[in-house]
N, C-alpha and C positions, 0 to 999 in steps of 0.2 A: 194296397200295394206298398205304401210307404212303411207300414209297420214292419215287415220282414227286413227291409233295408235298414231301418233304424235299429232293429235288433242286432243285425250284423255289425253296424258301426259301434254299438254299445259293447259287443263282444271284443272287437278290435281294441277299443279304448281301455278295456280291462286288462290288456296284456302289459307286462312289465316294460317300462321305458317308453310307452306310447303316450304322447301328450296331445296329439291332434290327428284328425282323419277327415278327409273329404272325398265324396264319391260324386263324379260328374259324368255327363254323357259326352259323346264324341264332339259335340258342338260347344261344350264348355258350360252347359247349364248345371248348376249345383243341384244334386239330388238329395244329398244329406251331408251335414258337416257337424263336427264337434271339436271342442278344445282349441288348440293354438292354430290350426288350419281353418281359415275362415272361408265362407262361400264365395267371397270376392276373388279368391285365388283360383276358382274353378276354370276360368278361361285360360289362365297361364298354364295350369296343369294340363289341360287338354291340348294346348299348343305344344308343350314340351313332349308329351306322349306321341303326338302326331309327327313331329319332326324326327324324333328318335326312331319311329317306325319306318322312316324313309332310309335309314342306315342299314337295312337288311343286307347281309353279306351272302345271299344266295343259298341259305340253308333251308329254305322252304317258306311257304306262306304263313305257316303257323308259328314261326320264330318271332315272337314279339318281345322286344327288349324291355328291361326294367331300367328306368332312369333313377340314378341316385344323385341327389344334390347335397353336397356336404357343407356344413357350416362348422365353426368352432364349437358350437353348443349342441350339435346333433346333426341329423340328416333327414331328408325327405326322400322316401321311396315312392316311385310312381310306376304303376303297372296297368296296362289295358287288358281287358278280357271281354270279348264279344263287343257289346255296345256301351260298356261302362269303363270308367277309369277310376282307379283308387289311388289316393295319395295318403301316406302315413308319415307323420313326423315322429321320429324316434330319437331319444336322448341317450 
């Protein structure tokens, strides 16, 4: 089961401007990580996604927000889908 996930992370990492990626479950367990985003960040990433999910503005249960954390050097995009959360660092 890990091989398809690793393949997806490799595909993400091959995109221009992507320097890190981590996939975590809803509890913050790192499932895969590469580059500048380390597995140790999985709990924080899951927490941010969970908190953002509570900001729903009544557009439906399937309206899941994407969190963007901006830095001077780039940004981290965090998105949940079903039981997984993906964070990508982009410069």
